[in-house]
Chimera marker file (.cmm) of the C-alpha trace (Angstrom):
<marker_set name="trace">
<marker id="1" x="27.052" y="21.525" z="-4.273" r="1" g="1" b="0" radius="0.5"/>
<marker id="2" x="24.272" y="24.047" z="-4.882" r="1" g="1" b="0" radius="0.5"/>
<marker id="3" x="20.844" y="22.634" z="-5.717" r="1" g="1" b="0" radius="0.5"/>
<marker id="4" x="19.213" y="24.090" z="-8.816" r="1" g="1" b="0" radius="0.5"/>
<marker id="5" x="16.079" y="26.140" z="-8.158" r="1" g="1" b="0" radius="0.5"/>
<marker id="6" x="13.727" y="23.926" z="-10.160" r="1" g="1" b="0" radius="0.5"/>
<marker id="7" x="12.655" y="20.681" z="-8.447" r="1" g="1" b="0" radius="0.5"/>
<marker id="8" x="10.924" y="19.406" z="-11.621" r="1" g="1" b="0" radius="0.5"/>
<marker id="9" x="13.849" y="17.356" z="-13.025" r="1" g="1" b="0" radius="0.5"/>
<marker id="10" x="14.406" y="15.673" z="-9.647" r="1" g="1" b="0" radius="0.5"/>
<marker id="11" x="10.690" y="14.937" z="-9.338" r="1" g="1" b="0" radius="0.5"/>
<marker id="12" x="10.670" y="13.376" z="-12.817" r="1" g="1" b="0" radius="0.5"/>
<marker id="13" x="13.656" y="11.226" z="-11.846" r="1" g="1" b="0" radius="0.5"/>
<marker id="14" x="11.849" y="10.033" z="-8.707" r="1" g="1" b="0" radius="0.5"/>
<marker id="15" x="8.670" y="9.249" z="-10.647" r="1" g="1" b="0" radius="0.5"/>
<marker id="16" x="10.680" y="7.362" z="-13.258" r="1" g="1" b="0" radius="0.5"/>
<marker id="17" x="11.780" y="4.942" z="-10.536" r="1" g="1" b="0" radius="0.5"/>
<marker id="18" x="8.260" y="4.236" z="-9.214" r="1" g="1" b="0" radius="0.5"/>
<marker id="19" x="4.931" y="5.897" z="-8.473" r="1" g="1" b="0" radius="0.5"/>
<marker id="20" x="4.931" y="8.316" z="-5.525" r="1" g="1" b="0" radius="0.5"/>
<marker id="21" x="2.079" y="9.937" z="-3.617" r="1" g="1" b="0" radius="0.5"/>
<marker id="22" x="2.034" y="13.731" z="-3.689" r="1" g="1" b="0" radius="0.5"/>
<marker id="23" x="2.945" y="13.878" z="0.015" r="1" g="1" b="0" radius="0.5"/>
<marker id="24" x="5.798" y="11.430" z="-0.453" r="1" g="1" b="0" radius="0.5"/>
<marker id="25" x="7.129" y="13.392" z="-3.424" r="1" g="1" b="0" radius="0.5"/>
<marker id="26" x="6.846" y="16.654" z="-1.508" r="1" g="1" b="0" radius="0.5"/>
<marker id="27" x="8.765" y="15.240" z="1.450" r="1" g="1" b="0" radius="0.5"/>
<marker id="28" x="11.562" y="13.878" z="-0.733" r="1" g="1" b="0" radius="0.5"/>
<marker id="29" x="11.953" y="17.128" z="-2.656" r="1" g="1" b="0" radius="0.5"/>
<marker id="30" x="11.944" y="19.238" z="0.507" r="1" g="1" b="0" radius="0.5"/>
<marker id="31" x="14.522" y="16.893" z="2.038" r="1" g="1" b="0" radius="0.5"/>
<marker id="32" x="16.723" y="17.644" z="-0.972" r="1" g="1" b="0" radius="0.5"/>
<marker id="33" x="16.586" y="21.325" z="-0.054" r="1" g="1" b="0" radius="0.5"/>
<marker id="34" x="14.018" y="22.635" z="-2.510" r="1" g="1" b="0" radius="0.5"/>
<marker id="35" x="11.784" y="25.538" z="-1.463" r="1" g="1" b="0" radius="0.5"/>
<marker id="36" x="8.299" y="24.526" z="-0.278" r="1" g="1" b="0" radius="0.5"/>
<marker id="37" x="6.504" y="26.890" z="-2.657" r="1" g="1" b="0" radius="0.5"/>
<marker id="38" x="8.464" y="25.620" z="-5.649" r="1" g="1" b="0" radius="0.5"/>
<marker id="39" x="7.771" y="22.037" z="-4.601" r="1" g="1" b="0" radius="0.5"/>
<marker id="40" x="4.019" y="22.700" z="-4.379" r="1" g="1" b="0" radius="0.5"/>
<marker id="41" x="4.043" y="24.323" z="-7.823" r="1" g="1" b="0" radius="0.5"/>
<marker id="42" x="6.059" y="21.428" z="-9.221" r="1" g="1" b="0" radius="0.5"/>
<marker id="43" x="3.633" y="18.823" z="-7.854" r="1" g="1" b="0" radius="0.5"/>
<marker id="44" x="0.659" y="20.769" z="-9.224" r="1" g="1" b="0" radius="0.5"/>
<marker id="45" x="2.365" y="20.842" z="-12.628" r="1" g="1" b="0" radius="0.5"/>
<marker id="46" x="3.087" y="17.105" z="-12.483" r="1" g="1" b="0" radius="0.5"/>
<marker id="47" x="-0.539" y="16.401" z="-11.609" r="1" g="1" b="0" radius="0.5"/>
<marker id="48" x="-1.774" y="18.632" z="-14.422" r="1" g="1" b="0" radius="0.5"/>
<marker id="49" x="0.501" y="16.783" z="-16.846" r="1" g="1" b="0" radius="0.5"/>
<marker id="50" x="-0.774" y="13.485" z="-15.391" r="1" g="1" b="0" radius="0.5"/>
<marker id="51" x="2.733" y="12.438" z="-14.417" r="1" g="1" b="0" radius="0.5"/>
<marker id="52" x="1.793" y="12.197" z="-10.740" r="1" g="1" b="0" radius="0.5"/>
<marker id="53" x="-1.506" y="10.739" z="-9.609" r="1" g="1" b="0" radius="0.5"/>
<marker id="54" x="-2.461" y="9.639" z="-6.113" r="1" g="1" b="0" radius="0.5"/>
<marker id="55" x="-5.169" y="7.411" z="-7.629" r="1" g="1" b="0" radius="0.5"/>
<marker id="56" x="-2.620" y="5.629" z="-9.814" r="1" g="1" b="0" radius="0.5"/>
<marker id="57" x="-0.245" y="5.400" z="-6.845" r="1" g="1" b="0" radius="0.5"/>
<marker id="58" x="-2.990" y="3.851" z="-4.691" r="1" g="1" b="0" radius="0.5"/>
<marker id="59" x="-3.793" y="1.248" z="-7.344" r="1" g="1" b="0" radius="0.5"/>
<marker id="60" x="-0.132" y="0.332" z="-7.769" r="1" g="1" b="0" radius="0.5"/>
<marker id="61" x="0.442" y="0.199" z="-4.016" r="1" g="1" b="0" radius="0.5"/>
<marker id="62" x="-2.602" y="-1.999" z="-3.353" r="1" g="1" b="0" radius="0.5"/>
<marker id="63" x="-1.504" y="-4.570" z="-5.925" r="1" g="1" b="0" radius="0.5"/>
<marker id="64" x="2.096" y="-4.528" z="-4.713" r="1" g="1" b="0" radius="0.5"/>
<marker id="65" x="1.241" y="-4.979" z="-1.022" r="1" g="1" b="0" radius="0.5"/>
<marker id="66" x="-1.506" y="-7.539" z="-1.662" r="1" g="1" b="0" radius="0.5"/>
<marker id="67" x="1.039" y="-9.522" z="-3.666" r="1" g="1" b="0" radius="0.5"/>
<marker id="68" x="3.281" y="-9.538" z="-0.600" r="1" g="1" b="0" radius="0.5"/>
<marker id="69" x="0.544" y="-11.001" z="1.608" r="1" g="1" b="0" radius="0.5"/>
<marker id="70" x="-0.969" y="-7.932" z="3.240" r="1" g="1" b="0" radius="0.5"/>
<marker id="71" x="-4.672" y="-7.340" z="3.756" r="1" g="1" b="0" radius="0.5"/>
<marker id="72" x="-6.928" y="-4.379" z="3.056" r="1" g="1" b="0" radius="0.5"/>
<marker id="73" x="-6.953" y="-2.924" z="6.574" r="1" g="1" b="0" radius="0.5"/>
<marker id="74" x="-3.195" y="-2.591" z="6.715" r="1" g="1" b="0" radius="0.5"/>
<marker id="75" x="-2.918" y="-1.372" z="3.120" r="1" g="1" b="0" radius="0.5"/>
<marker id="76" x="-5.572" y="1.297" z="3.781" r="1" g="1" b="0" radius="0.5"/>
<marker id="77" x="-3.678" y="2.509" z="6.859" r="1" g="1" b="0" radius="0.5"/>
<marker id="78" x="-0.364" y="2.620" z="4.996" r="1" g="1" b="0" radius="0.5"/>
<marker id="79" x="-1.867" y="4.606" z="2.123" r="1" g="1" b="0" radius="0.5"/>
<marker id="80" x="-3.526" y="7.063" z="4.521" r="1" g="1" b="0" radius="0.5"/>
<marker id="81" x="-0.152" y="7.474" z="6.234" r="1" g="1" b="0" radius="0.5"/>
<marker id="82" x="1.319" y="8.360" z="2.836" r="1" g="1" b="0" radius="0.5"/>
<marker id="83" x="-1.240" y="11.105" z="2.341" r="1" g="1" b="0" radius="0.5"/>
<marker id="84" x="-3.617" y="9.393" z="-0.076" r="1" g="1" b="0" radius="0.5"/>
<marker id="85" x="-7.250" y="10.461" z="0.319" r="1" g="1" b="0" radius="0.5"/>
<marker id="86" x="-9.717" y="7.769" z="1.385" r="1" g="1" b="0" radius="0.5"/>
<marker id="87" x="-11.841" y="8.252" z="-1.747" r="1" g="1" b="0" radius="0.5"/>
<marker id="88" x="-8.778" y="7.265" z="-3.798" r="1" g="1" b="0" radius="0.5"/>
<marker id="89" x="-7.944" y="4.279" z="-1.584" r="1" g="1" b="0" radius="0.5"/>
<marker id="90" x="-11.363" y="2.612" z="-1.701" r="1" g="1" b="0" radius="0.5"/>
<marker id="91" x="-11.649" y="1.782" z="-5.439" r="1" g="1" b="0" radius="0.5"/>
<marker id="92" x="-8.519" y="-0.386" z="-5.787" r="1" g="1" b="0" radius="0.5"/>
<marker id="93" x="-9.310" y="-2.150" z="-2.494" r="1" g="1" b="0" radius="0.5"/>
<marker id="94" x="-12.906" y="-2.773" z="-3.597" r="1" g="1" b="0" radius="0.5"/>
<marker id="95" x="-11.657" y="-4.083" z="-6.932" r="1" g="1" b="0" radius="0.5"/>
<marker id="96" x="-9.952" y="-6.935" z="-5.066" r="1" g="1" b="0" radius="0.5"/>
<marker id="97" x="-12.934" y="-7.702" z="-2.808" r="1" g="1" b="0" radius="0.5"/>
<marker id="98" x="-13.352" y="-11.321" z="-3.876" r="1" g="1" b="0" radius="0.5"/>
<marker id="99" x="-9.655" y="-12.094" z="-3.487" r="1" g="1" b="0" radius="0.5"/>
<marker id="100" x="-8.929" y="-11.139" z="0.132" r="1" g="1" b="0" radius="0.5"/>
<marker id="101" x="-9.934" y="-14.532" z="1.578" r="1" g="1" b="0" radius="0.5"/>
<marker id="102" x="-7.692" y="-16.340" z="-0.895" r="1" g="1" b="0" radius="0.5"/>
<marker id="103" x="-4.819" y="-13.965" z="-0.109" r="1" g="1" b="0" radius="0.5"/>
<marker id="104" x="-5.311" y="-14.566" z="3.629" r="1" g="1" b="0" radius="0.5"/>
<marker id="105" x="-5.153" y="-18.315" z="3.035" r="1" g="1" b="0" radius="0.5"/>
<marker id="106" x="-2.001" y="-17.936" z="0.920" r="1" g="1" b="0" radius="0.5"/>
<marker id="107" x="-0.328" y="-15.790" z="3.611" r="1" g="1" b="0" radius="0.5"/>
<marker id="108" x="-1.226" y="-18.364" z="6.293" r="1" g="1" b="0" radius="0.5"/>
<marker id="109" x="0.119" y="-21.250" z="4.216" r="1" g="1" b="0" radius="0.5"/>
<marker id="110" x="3.332" y="-19.397" z="3.404" r="1" g="1" b="0" radius="0.5"/>
<marker id="111" x="3.993" y="-18.666" z="7.064" r="1" g="1" b="0" radius="0.5"/>
<marker id="112" x="2.686" y="-21.828" z="8.748" r="1" g="1" b="0" radius="0.5"/>
<marker id="113" x="2.563" y="-24.506" z="6.045" r="1" g="1" b="0" radius="0.5"/>
<marker id="114" x="-0.369" y="-26.505" z="4.681" r="1" g="1" b="0" radius="0.5"/>
<marker id="115" x="-1.372" y="-28.229" z="7.931" r="1" g="1" b="0" radius="0.5"/>
<marker id="116" x="-4.244" y="-26.619" z="9.763" r="1" g="1" b="0" radius="0.5"/>
<marker id="117" x="-3.780" y="-25.850" z="13.473" r="1" g="1" b="0" radius="0.5"/>
<marker id="118" x="-4.820" y="-28.693" z="15.790" r="1" g="1" b="0" radius="0.5"/>
<marker id="119" x="-5.532" y="-26.678" z="18.924" r="1" g="1" b="0" radius="0.5"/>
<marker id="120" x="-7.115" y="-23.397" z="19.874" r="1" g="1" b="0" radius="0.5"/>
<marker id="121" x="-3.827" y="-21.791" z="20.944" r="1" g="1" b="0" radius="0.5"/>
<marker id="122" x="-2.160" y="-22.362" z="17.562" r="1" g="1" b="0" radius="0.5"/>
<marker id="123" x="-5.296" y="-21.265" z="15.725" r="1" g="1" b="0" radius="0.5"/>
<marker id="124" x="-5.355" y="-18.048" z="17.766" r="1" g="1" b="0" radius="0.5"/>
<marker id="125" x="-1.665" y="-17.453" z="16.984" r="1" g="1" b="0" radius="0.5"/>
<marker id="126" x="-2.280" y="-17.826" z="13.258" r="1" g="1" b="0" radius="0.5"/>
<marker id="127" x="-5.374" y="-15.599" z="13.443" r="1" g="1" b="0" radius="0.5"/>
<marker id="128" x="-3.321" y="-12.886" z="15.204" r="1" g="1" b="0" radius="0.5"/>
<marker id="129" x="-0.742" y="-13.125" z="12.412" r="1" g="1" b="0" radius="0.5"/>
<marker id="130" x="-3.453" y="-12.591" z="9.790" r="1" g="1" b="0" radius="0.5"/>
<marker id="131" x="-4.906" y="-9.676" z="11.732" r="1" g="1" b="0" radius="0.5"/>
<marker id="132" x="-1.446" y="-8.112" z="11.996" r="1" g="1" b="0" radius="0.5"/>
<marker id="133" x="-1.119" y="-8.485" z="8.236" r="1" g="1" b="0" radius="0.5"/>
<marker id="134" x="-4.321" y="-6.472" z="7.840" r="1" g="1" b="0" radius="0.5"/>
<marker id="135" x="-6.951" y="-9.097" z="7.139" r="1" g="1" b="0" radius="0.5"/>
<marker id="136" x="-10.363" y="-8.760" z="8.770" r="1" g="1" b="0" radius="0.5"/>
<marker id="137" x="-12.013" y="-11.724" z="10.478" r="1" g="1" b="0" radius="0.5"/>
<marker id="138" x="-14.401" y="-12.068" z="7.534" r="1" g="1" b="0" radius="0.5"/>
<marker id="139" x="-11.416" y="-12.623" z="5.232" r="1" g="1" b="0" radius="0.5"/>
<marker id="140" x="-10.031" y="-15.574" z="7.146" r="1" g="1" b="0" radius="0.5"/>
<marker id="141" x="-13.042" y="-17.103" z="8.854" r="1" g="1" b="0" radius="0.5"/>
<marker id="142" x="-12.956" y="-20.063" z="6.450" r="1" g="1" b="0" radius="0.5"/>
<marker id="143" x="-9.163" y="-20.395" z="6.423" r="1" g="1" b="0" radius="0.5"/>
<marker id="144" x="-9.153" y="-22.706" z="9.442" r="1" g="1" b="0" radius="0.5"/>
<marker id="145" x="-11.941" y="-24.990" z="8.275" r="1" g="1" b="0" radius="0.5"/>
<marker id="146" x="-11.693" y="-27.605" z="5.548" r="1" g="1" b="0" radius="0.5"/>
<marker id="147" x="-9.525" y="-30.528" z="4.660" r="1" g="1" b="0" radius="0.5"/>
<marker id="148" x="-5.784" y="-30.736" z="5.150" r="1" g="1" b="0" radius="0.5"/>
<link id1="1" id2="2" r="1" g="1" b="0" radius="0.2"/>
<link id1="2" id2="3" r="1" g="1" b="0" radius="0.2"/>
<link id1="3" id2="4" r="1" g="1" b="0" radius="0.2"/>
<link id1="4" id2="5" r="1" g="1" b="0" radius="0.2"/>
<link id1="5" id2="6" r="1" g="1" b="0" radius="0.2"/>
<link id1="6" id2="7" r="1" g="1" b="0" radius="0.2"/>
<link id1="7" id2="8" r="1" g="1" b="0" radius="0.2"/>
<link id1="8" id2="9" r="1" g="1" b="0" radius="0.2"/>
<link id1="9" id2="10" r="1" g="1" b="0" radius="0.2"/>
<link id1="10" id2="11" r="1" g="1" b="0" radius="0.2"/>
<link id1="11" id2="12" r="1" g="1" b="0" radius="0.2"/>
<link id1="12" id2="13" r="1" g="1" b="0" radius="0.2"/>
<link id1="13" id2="14" r="1" g="1" b="0" radius="0.2"/>
<link id1="14" id2="15" r="1" g="1" b="0" radius="0.2"/>
<link id1="15" id2="16" r="1" g="1" b="0" radius="0.2"/>
<link id1="16" id2="17" r="1" g="1" b="0" radius="0.2"/>
<link id1="17" id2="18" r="1" g="1" b="0" radius="0.2"/>
<link id1="18" id2="19" r="1" g="1" b="0" radius="0.2"/>
<link id1="19" id2="20" r="1" g="1" b="0" radius="0.2"/>
<link id1="20" id2="21" r="1" g="1" b="0" radius="0.2"/>
<link id1="21" id2="22" r="1" g="1" b="0" radius="0.2"/>
<link id1="22" id2="23" r="1" g="1" b="0" radius="0.2"/>
<link id1="23" id2="24" r="1" g="1" b="0" radius="0.2"/>
<link id1="24" id2="25" r="1" g="1" b="0" radius="0.2"/>
<link id1="25" id2="26" r="1" g="1" b="0" radius="0.2"/>
<link id1="26" id2="27" r="1" g="1" b="0" radius="0.2"/>
<link id1="27" id2="28" r="1" g="1" b="0" radius="0.2"/>
<link id1="28" id2="29" r="1" g="1" b="0" radius="0.2"/>
<link id1="29" id2="30" r="1" g="1" b="0" radius="0.2"/>
<link id1="30" id2="31" r="1" g="1" b="0" radius="0.2"/>
<link id1="31" id2="32" r="1" g="1" b="0" radius="0.2"/>
<link id1="32" id2="33" r="1" g="1" b="0" radius="0.2"/>
<link id1="33" id2="34" r="1" g="1" b="0" radius="0.2"/>
<link id1="34" id2="35" r="1" g="1" b="0" radius="0.2"/>
<link id1="35" id2="36" r="1" g="1" b="0" radius="0.2"/>
<link id1="36" id2="37" r="1" g="1" b="0" radius="0.2"/>
<link id1="37" id2="38" r="1" g="1" b="0" radius="0.2"/>
<link id1="38" id2="39" r="1" g="1" b="0" radius="0.2"/>
<link id1="39" id2="40" r="1" g="1" b="0" radius="0.2"/>
<link id1="40" id2="41" r="1" g="1" b="0" radius="0.2"/>
<link id1="41" id2="42" r="1" g="1" b="0" radius="0.2"/>
<link id1="42" id2="43" r="1" g="1" b="0" radius="0.2"/>
<link id1="43" id2="44" r="1" g="1" b="0" radius="0.2"/>
<link id1="44" id2="45" r="1" g="1" b="0" radius="0.2"/>
<link id1="45" id2="46" r="1" g="1" b="0" radius="0.2"/>
<link id1="46" id2="47" r="1" g="1" b="0" radius="0.2"/>
<link id1="47" id2="48" r="1" g="1" b="0" radius="0.2"/>
<link id1="48" id2="49" r="1" g="1" b="0" radius="0.2"/>
<link id1="49" id2="50" r="1" g="1" b="0" radius="0.2"/>
<link id1="50" id2="51" r="1" g="1" b="0" radius="0.2"/>
<link id1="51" id2="52" r="1" g="1" b="0" radius="0.2"/>
<link id1="52" id2="53" r="1" g="1" b="0" radius="0.2"/>
<link id1="53" id2="54" r="1" g="1" b="0" radius="0.2"/>
<link id1="54" id2="55" r="1" g="1" b="0" radius="0.2"/>
<link id1="55" id2="56" r="1" g="1" b="0" radius="0.2"/>
<link id1="56" id2="57" r="1" g="1" b="0" radius="0.2"/>
<link id1="57" id2="58" r="1" g="1" b="0" radius="0.2"/>
<link id1="58" id2="59" r="1" g="1" b="0" radius="0.2"/>
<link id1="59" id2="60" r="1" g="1" b="0" radius="0.2"/>
<link id1="60" id2="61" r="1" g="1" b="0" radius="0.2"/>
<link id1="61" id2="62" r="1" g="1" b="0" radius="0.2"/>
<link id1="62" id2="63" r="1" g="1" b="0" radius="0.2"/>
<link id1="63" id2="64" r="1" g="1" b="0" radius="0.2"/>
<link id1="64" id2="65" r="1" g="1" b="0" radius="0.2"/>
<link id1="65" id2="66" r="1" g="1" b="0" radius="0.2"/>
<link id1="66" id2="67" r="1" g="1" b="0" radius="0.2"/>
<link id1="67" id2="68" r="1" g="1" b="0" radius="0.2"/>
<link id1="68" id2="69" r="1" g="1" b="0" radius="0.2"/>
<link id1="69" id2="70" r="1" g="1" b="0" radius="0.2"/>
<link id1="70" id2="71" r="1" g="1" b="0" radius="0.2"/>
<link id1="71" id2="72" r="1" g="1" b="0" radius="0.2"/>
<link id1="72" id2="73" r="1" g="1" b="0" radius="0.2"/>
<link id1="73" id2="74" r="1" g="1" b="0" radius="0.2"/>
<link id1="74" id2="75" r="1" g="1" b="0" radius="0.2"/>
<link id1="75" id2="76" r="1" g="1" b="0" radius="0.2"/>
<link id1="76" id2="77" r="1" g="1" b="0" radius="0.2"/>
<link id1="77" id2="78" r="1" g="1" b="0" radius="0.2"/>
<link id1="78" id2="79" r="1" g="1" b="0" radius="0.2"/>
<link id1="79" id2="80" r="1" g="1" b="0" radius="0.2"/>
<link id1="80" id2="81" r="1" g="1" b="0" radius="0.2"/>
<link id1="81" id2="82" r="1" g="1" b="0" radius="0.2"/>
<link id1="82" id2="83" r="1" g="1" b="0" radius="0.2"/>
<link id1="83" id2="84" r="1" g="1" b="0" radius="0.2"/>
<link id1="84" id2="85" r="1" g="1" b="0" radius="0.2"/>
<link id1="85" id2="86" r="1" g="1" b="0" radius="0.2"/>
<link id1="86" id2="87" r="1" g="1" b="0" radius="0.2"/>
<link id1="87" id2="88" r="1" g="1" b="0" radius="0.2"/>
<link id1="88" id2="89" r="1" g="1" b="0" radius="0.2"/>
<link id1="89" id2="90" r="1" g="1" b="0" radius="0.2"/>
<link id1="90" id2="91" r="1" g="1" b="0" radius="0.2"/>
<link id1="91" id2="92" r="1" g="1" b="0" radius="0.2"/>
<link id1="92" id2="93" r="1" g="1" b="0" radius="0.2"/>
<link id1="93" id2="94" r="1" g="1" b="0" radius="0.2"/>
<link id1="94" id2="95" r="1" g="1" b="0" radius="0.2"/>
<link id1="95" id2="96" r="1" g="1" b="0" radius="0.2"/>
<link id1="96" id2="97" r="1" g="1" b="0" radius="0.2"/>
<link id1="97" id2="98" r="1" g="1" b="0" radius="0.2"/>
<link id1="98" id2="99" r="1" g="1" b="0" radius="0.2"/>
<link id1="99" id2="100" r="1" g="1" b="0" radius="0.2"/>
<link id1="100" id2="101" r="1" g="1" b="0" radius="0.2"/>
<link id1="101" id2="102" r="1" g="1" b="0" radius="0.2"/>
<link id1="102" id2="103" r="1" g="1" b="0" radius="0.2"/>
<link id1="103" id2="104" r="1" g="1" b="0" radius="0.2"/>
<link id1="104" id2="105" r="1" g="1" b="0" radius="0.2"/>
<link id1="105" id2="106" r="1" g="1" b="0" radius="0.2"/>
<link id1="106" id2="107" r="1" g="1" b="0" radius="0.2"/>
<link id1="107" id2="108" r="1" g="1" b="0" radius="0.2"/>
<link id1="108" id2="109" r="1" g="1" b="0" radius="0.2"/>
<link id1="109" id2="110" r="1" g="1" b="0" radius="0.2"/>
<link id1="110" id2="111" r="1" g="1" b="0" radius="0.2"/>
<link id1="111" id2="112" r="1" g="1" b="0" radius="0.2"/>
<link id1="112" id2="113" r="1" g="1" b="0" radius="0.2"/>
<link id1="113" id2="114" r="1" g="1" b="0" radius="0.2"/>
<link id1="114" id2="115" r="1" g="1" b="0" radius="0.2"/>
<link id1="115" id2="116" r="1" g="1" b="0" radius="0.2"/>
<link id1="116" id2="117" r="1" g="1" b="0" radius="0.2"/>
<link id1="117" id2="118" r="1" g="1" b="0" radius="0.2"/>
<link id1="118" id2="119" r="1" g="1" b="0" radius="0.2"/>
<link id1="119" id2="120" r="1" g="1" b="0" radius="0.2"/>
<link id1="120" id2="121" r="1" g="1" b="0" radius="0.2"/>
<link id1="121" id2="122" r="1" g="1" b="0" radius="0.2"/>
<link id1="122" id2="123" r="1" g="1" b="0" radius="0.2"/>
<link id1="123" id2="124" r="1" g="1" b="0" radius="0.2"/>
<link id1="124" id2="125" r="1" g="1" b="0" radius="0.2"/>
<link id1="125" id2="126" r="1" g="1" b="0" radius="0.2"/>
<link id1="126" id2="127" r="1" g="1" b="0" radius="0.2"/>
<link id1="127" id2="128" r="1" g="1" b="0" radius="0.2"/>
<link id1="128" id2="129" r="1" g="1" b="0" radius="0.2"/>
<link id1="129" id2="130" r="1" g="1" b="0" radius="0.2"/>
<link id1="130" id2="131" r="1" g="1" b="0" radius="0.2"/>
<link id1="131" id2="132" r="1" g="1" b="0" radius="0.2"/>
<link id1="132" id2="133" r="1" g="1" b="0" radius="0.2"/>
<link id1="133" id2="134" r="1" g="1" b="0" radius="0.2"/>
<link id1="134" id2="135" r="1" g="1" b="0" radius="0.2"/>
<link id1="135" id2="136" r="1" g="1" b="0" radius="0.2"/>
<link id1="136" id2="137" r="1" g="1" b="0" radius="0.2"/>
<link id1="137" id2="138" r="1" g="1" b="0" radius="0.2"/>
<link id1="138" id2="139" r="1" g="1" b="0" radius="0.2"/>
<link id1="139" id2="140" r="1" g="1" b="0" radius="0.2"/>
<link id1="140" id2="141" r="1" g="1" b="0" radius="0.2"/>
<link id1="141" id2="142" r="1" g="1" b="0" radius="0.2"/>
<link id1="142" id2="143" r="1" g="1" b="0" radius="0.2"/>
<link id1="143" id2="144" r="1" g="1" b="0" radius="0.2"/>
<link id1="144" id2="145" r="1" g="1" b="0" radius="0.2"/>
<link id1="145" id2="146" r="1" g="1" b="0" radius="0.2"/>
<link id1="146" id2="147" r="1" g="1" b="0" radius="0.2"/>
<link id1="147" id2="148" r="1" g="1" b="0" radius="0.2"/>
</marker_set>
């Protein structure tokens, strides 16, 4: 089946499903066989019409990934990988600044239960898990102290 020349309707369909970064949208449209120049023009048009916004995508992505138990370091890396500029990544991450410690605690409890680790080896294992999830040491330094 021959693809139509205009990628705009396909781009609208993709954006109707969820937010996409410009790079992500470009890749998907090019994978569908659309010409690179037409894709670039289409994305520029979508941005001008405010139908595609990397800032809005970053905000949506931060809230979605934080809700799944991921920390700011990992979320920042994932957004950069998706072509979002750092100046667009920082505001939604900064907006959640006071919540990262609580999210680290929630991720630890979900994975390991309410009991705090009794020995250094188990504490180190749980700390590695939180680091893998993208939390900085400052976000979980108080997670291992306190009452059970």
